[in-house]
C-alpha positions in Angstrom: -91.6 25.2 -245.6 -88.5 23.0 -245.8 -88.7 20.4 -243.1 -86.2 17.8 -241.8 -86.6 14.7 -239.7 -83.2 14.3 -238.1 -83.0 10.7 -237.0 -85.4 8.6 -239.3 -85.5 5.6 -237.1 -88.6 3.8 -235.7 -90.5 6.9 -234.9 -88.9 9.3 -237.4 -89.8 7.0 -240.3 -93.5 7.0 -239.4 -93.6 10.7 -238.6 -91.8 11.8 -241.7 -93.8 9.4 -243.9 -97.1 10.7 -242.7 -95.9 14.3 -243.1 -94.9 13.6 -246.7 -98.2 11.9 -247.3 -99.9 15.1 -246.0 -98.1 17.1 -248.6 -95.2 18.6 -246.6 -91.8 19.0 -248.2 -89.8 16.9 -245.8 -86.4 15.1 -245.8 -85.9 12.0 -243.7 -82.2 12.1 -242.5 -80.4 9.1 -241.0 -76.9 7.8 -240.8 -78.0 4.2 -241.8 -77.2 4.2 -245.6 -79.1 0.9 -246.3 -82.2 2.4 -244.6 -81.9 5.6 -246.5 -81.5 3.7 -249.8 -84.5 1.5 -249.2 -86.6 4.5 -248.3 -85.7 6.2 -251.5 -86.2 3.0 -253.6 -89.3 1.6 -252.2 -90.8 4.2 -249.9 -91.5 4.1 -246.2 -93.3 0.8 -245.3 -95.5 1.4 -242.2 -96.7 -1.8 -240.5 -98.3 -2.8 -237.2 -101.3 -0.6 -236.5 -100.7 1.1 -239.9 -100.5 -0.7 -243.2 -99.3 1.5 -246.0 -96.2 2.5 -248.0 -95.5 6.1 -248.6 -93.0 7.6 -251.1 -90.4 9.8 -249.2 -87.2 11.6 -249.8 -84.3 10.4 -247.6 -80.8 11.6 -247.0 -77.7 10.7 -245.1 -76.3 13.7 -243.1 -73.5 14.3 -245.7 -76.1 14.7 -248.4 -77.8 17.7 -246.8 -77.6 20.6 -249.2 -80.3 23.2 -248.4 -81.4 25.1 -245.3 -84.3 24.0 -243.2 -87.0 26.1 -241.6 -88.2 23.3 -239.2 -86.3 20.4 -237.9 -87.7 17.6 -235.8 -84.9 16.1 -233.7 -85.5 12.3 -233.2 -81.9 11.0 -232.9 -81.0 9.3 -229.7 -79.4 11.6 -227.1 -76.1 9.9 -227.5 -75.9 11.4 -231.0 -77.3 14.8 -230.2 -74.0 16.7 -230.4 -72.9 15.1 -233.7 -76.4 15.5 -235.3 -76.8 19.1 -234.4 -73.4 20.1 -235.6 -74.1 18.5 -238.9 -77.3 20.6 -239.1 -75.9 23.9 -237.9 -74.7 25.1 -241.4 -78.3 24.5 -242.7 -80.1 26.5 -240.0 -81.0 30.1 -240.6 -81.8 32.8 -237.9 -85.5 31.9 -237.6 -85.1 28.1 -238.0 -86.9 26.0 -235.4 -85.5 22.8 -233.9 -88.3 20.8 -232.1 -87.0 18.1 -229.8 -89.0 14.9 -230.0 -86.3 12.8 -228.2 -86.6 10.7 -225.1 -85.5 12.3 -221.8 -85.1 16.0 -221.2 -82.6 17.3 -223.9 -83.9 20.8 -224.4 -81.3 22.7 -222.3 -78.4 20.9 -224.1 -80.0 21.4 -227.6 -80.5 25.1 -226.9 -76.8 25.3 -225.9 -75.9 24.2 -229.4 -78.5 25.8 -231.7 -79.6 28.6 -229.5 -82.6 29.0 -227.1 -84.5 31.1 -229.7 -84.4 28.2 -232.1 -85.5 25.5 -229.6 -88.9 24.1 -229.0 -89.6 21.2 -226.6 -91.8 18.3 -227.6 -93.0 14.9 -226.5 -94.2 11.9 -228.5 -97.2 9.9 -227.1 -96.8 6.7 -229.2 -94.3 4.0 -229.9 -92.8 2.2 -232.8 -90.3 -0.6 -233.6 -87.7 -0.4 -236.5 -88.2 -3.6 -238.5 -85.3 -3.2 -240.9 -84.3 -1.0 -243.8 -87.3 1.0 -245.1 -89.8 -0.4 -242.5 -91.2 0.8 -239.2 -93.9 -0.9 -237.1 -96.4 1.3 -235.3 -96.9 -0.5 -231.9 -99.5 1.8 -230.4 -103.1 1.6 -231.4 -104.0 4.1 -234.1 -106.8 5.7 -232.1 -104.4 6.5 -229.4 -102.0 8.2 -231.9 -104.9 10.3 -233.3 -105.8 11.5 -229.9 -102.4 11.9 -228.1 -99.6 12.0 -230.7 -97.6 15.1 -229.5 -97.3 17.9 -227.0 -95.1 20.9 -227.7 -94.2 24.1 -226.0 -91.7 26.9 -225.7 -89.0 26.3 -223.0 -89.9 29.5 -221.2 -93.6 28.6 -221.1 -94.8 31.4 -223.5 -97.5 30.6 -226.1 -96.2 31.9 -229.5 -97.5 31.9 -233.0 -94.8 29.6 -234.2 -96.1 26.8 -232.0 -99.3 26.8 -234.2 -97.1 26.4 -237.3 -95.3 23.4 -235.8 -98.6 22.0 -234.5 -100.1 22.1 -238.0 -97.2 20.1 -239.4 -97.3 17.5 -236.6 -101.1 17.0 -237.1 -100.5 15.1 -240.3 -99.6 12.4 -237.9 -102.0 12.9 -235.0 -103.3 15.4 -232.5 -100.8 17.9 -231.2 -101.4 19.8 -228.0 -99.7 23.1 -227.3 -98.7 23.5 -223.6 -97.3 26.3 -221.4 -95.7 23.6 -219.2 -93.3 21.7 -221.4 -91.0 20.9 -218.4 -93.9 19.2 -216.7 -94.7 17.3 -219.9 -91.1 16.2 -220.4 -90.9 14.9 -216.8 -94.2 13.1 -217.3 -92.9 11.5 -220.5 -89.7 10.7 -218.6 -91.8 8.9 -216.1 -93.4 6.8 -218.9 -89.9 6.0 -220.2 -88.3 5.2 -216.8 -91.1 2.8 -216.0 -92.1 0.7 -218.9 -89.2 1.5 -221.3 -86.7 1.0 -218.4 -88.2 -2.3 -217.3 -88.7 -3.5 -220.9 -84.9 -2.9 -221.5 -83.8 -4.3 -218.1 -85.9 -7.5 -218.5 -85.6 -8.0 -222.3 -89.4 -8.1 -222.9 -92.5 -6.2 -224.2 -94.5 -3.8 -222.1 -97.2 -6.5 -222.0 -94.8 -9.0 -220.3 -94.1 -6.4 -217.6 -97.8 -5.7 -217.1 -98.4 -9.4 -216.7 -95.8 -10.0 -213.9 -96.6 -9.0 -210.3 -92.9 -8.6 -209.2 -92.1 -6.5 -212.3 -95.1 -4.3 -211.7 -94.2 -3.8 -208.1 -90.7 -2.7 -209.1 -92.1 -0.5 -211.8 -94.4 1.3 -209.3 -91.4 2.2 -207.2 -89.5 3.4 -210.3 -92.5 5.8 -210.9 -92.5 6.9 -207.3 -88.8 7.7 -207.3 -89.2 9.7 -210.6 -92.1 11.7 -209.2 -90.3 12.5 -206.0 -87.2 13.7 -207.9 -89.4 15.9 -210.1 -91.0 17.4 -207.0 -87.6 18.2 -205.6 -86.9 20.2 -208.7 -90.2 22.1 -208.3 -91.9 20.3 -211.2 -95.4 18.9 -211.1 -96.3 16.2 -213.5 -99.2 16.8 -215.9 -101.9 14.7 -217.5 -100.8 12.2 -220.2 -103.4 10.5 -222.4 -106.1 12.0 -220.2 -104.7 10.6 -217.0 -103.1 12.5 -214.0 -99.6 10.9 -213.6 -99.2 12.5 -210.2 -101.6 9.8 -209.0 -98.7 7.3 -209.3 -96.7 8.8 -206.4 -96.7 6.4 -203.4 -97.7 8.6 -200.5 -97.5 7.5 -196.8 -99.8 4.5 -196.2 -100.6 3.9 -199.8 -100.3 0.4 -201.3 -98.8 -0.5 -204.7 -101.9 -2.5 -205.4 -104.0 0.8 -205.4 -102.1 1.9 -208.5 -102.4 -1.2 -210.7 -105.7 -0.4 -212.3 -104.3 2.9 -213.5 -101.2 1.3 -215.0 -103.3 -1.3 -216.9 -105.7 1.3 -218.2 -103.0 3.6 -219.6 -100.5 1.1 -220.8 -102.5 -1.9 -222.0 -102.9 -0.3 -225.5 -99.1 -0.3 -225.7 -98.7 -4.0 -224.7 -96.9 -4.9 -228.0 -94.2 -2.3 -227.6 -90.6 -3.1 -226.9 -88.5 -0.2 -225.6 -86.2 1.4 -228.1 -83.4 0.8 -225.6 -84.2 -2.9 -225.8 -84.1 -2.7 -229.6 -80.6 -1.1 -229.2 -79.4 -3.9 -227.0 -80.6 -6.4 -229.6 -78.7 -4.5 -232.3 -75.6 -4.3 -229.9 -75.5 -0.5 -229.9 -75.3 2.0 -227.1 -78.6 2.9 -225.4 -80.0 6.1 -223.9 -80.2 4.6 -220.4 -78.0 7.3 -218.8 -80.5 9.9 -220.2 -83.6 8.1 -219.0 -83.4 6.2 -215.6 -79.9 7.5 -215.3 -81.2 11.1 -215.3 -83.5 10.3 -212.3 -80.6 8.7 -210.5 -78.3 11.7 -211.2 -80.9 14.2 -210.1 -81.8 12.1 -207.1 -78.2 12.2 -205.8 -78.2 16.0 -206.3 -81.3 16.3 -204.1 -80.6 13.5 -201.6 -83.4 11.3 -202.8 -82.7 7.5 -202.9 -83.4 5.9 -206.3 -82.5 2.2 -205.8 -85.0 1.0 -208.5 -83.8 3.4 -211.2 -80.2 2.6 -210.2 -80.9 -1.1 -210.7 -82.4 -0.5 -214.1 -79.3 1.5 -215.1 -77.0 -1.3 -213.9 -78.8 -4.1 -215.7 -79.1 -2.3 -219.0 -75.5 -1.1 -218.7 -74.3 -4.7 -218.0 -76.2 -5.9 -221.1 -74.6 -3.1 -223.2 -71.2 -4.3 -222.0 -72.0 -7.9 -222.7 -73.5 -7.0 -226.1 -76.4 -9.3 -225.3 -80.1 -8.7 -224.6 -81.2 -9.4 -221.0 -83.0 -12.6 -220.1 -86.3 -12.0 -218.4 -86.2 -14.7 -215.8 -82.5 -13.9 -214.8 -82.9 -10.2 -214.3 -86.3 -10.5 -212.6 -84.5 -12.1 -209.7 -82.6 -8.8 -209.0 -85.9 -6.9 -208.8 -87.4 -9.7 -206.6 -84.4 -9.4 -204.3 -84.7 -5.6 -204.1 -88.5 -5.8 -203.4 -87.8 -8.3 -200.6 -85.0 -6.2 -199.1 -86.9 -2.9 -199.0 -90.1 -4.6 -197.8 -88.2 -5.8 -194.7 -86.8 -2.4 -193.8 -88.2 -1.2 -190.5 -88.7 2.4 -191.7 -91.1 1.3 -194.4 -94.1 3.5 -194.9 -95.8 1.9 -197.9 -96.5 -1.6 -198.9 -93.5 -3.3 -200.3 -90.9 -0.9 -199.1 
């Protein structure tokens, strides 16, 4: 089977390297020529919770020359159109494109490569790109082995090809096949709108967010908005890492403090992670904020659901993009403190802090 990793960044480098180590014929494709050259010259250096260097075959998109049976799409959504059109000449009728991107890109991907070629997927671990040829695994290895991936057909059917994709992904860690990929994707979106969104908006690690009461209060409301928008679309969130993410909805009379133990239990193993959107801000490149928190804001408007916390994250990250400077924690935290105070004093408040 000819396999491609389209977008060999922080996650793609690790995933592709471990597949290659497992004996798969896989190309790591990326537009960063210095990264591609280093991968070919010295192998993929994996650091953090992994410590190894794996020989790999890397290409830039213009060097693709043979068709692929299976493609794992890991480019940022801002590059989806360009990436897929570069790949189209090298896909055959039964090729599979498995989306492992942030957000909910499956409908758009299917519009380009065809619904029959598209499989949805979600990644359950994080990584940081350290420079040409090196990626740091920032999630504990035991978590990766247990909760690496979830994949499914967009129509919910369980097909034989899912088992083929699962076998390839399990060179990295456990892969679960699901009949509810839409619920999984919205659950993953929740994980990204909360800690990834706050990490990018505040310019800090997940651990810094976990350690700050005001940041965590704001994060709890980001989660609540995301869940309520998903419910408006008729989608129920699913378990992630063995935990029911529906628990994070703030129902009438519930307090933010009741949810804090859950957050710490699930996200403490990821304390060292910095959101990929923050990594983009540091590198002064465009982020996926409009496909993450911005997606919740957009769908919230469609269904008449207020999303002030997601809106604020979008504004702060967009402002940082425009300034080409990473956010300063203490400065941007003031905006969340002000919003917490404003909503706490509203007379129609039903839950603590709103």
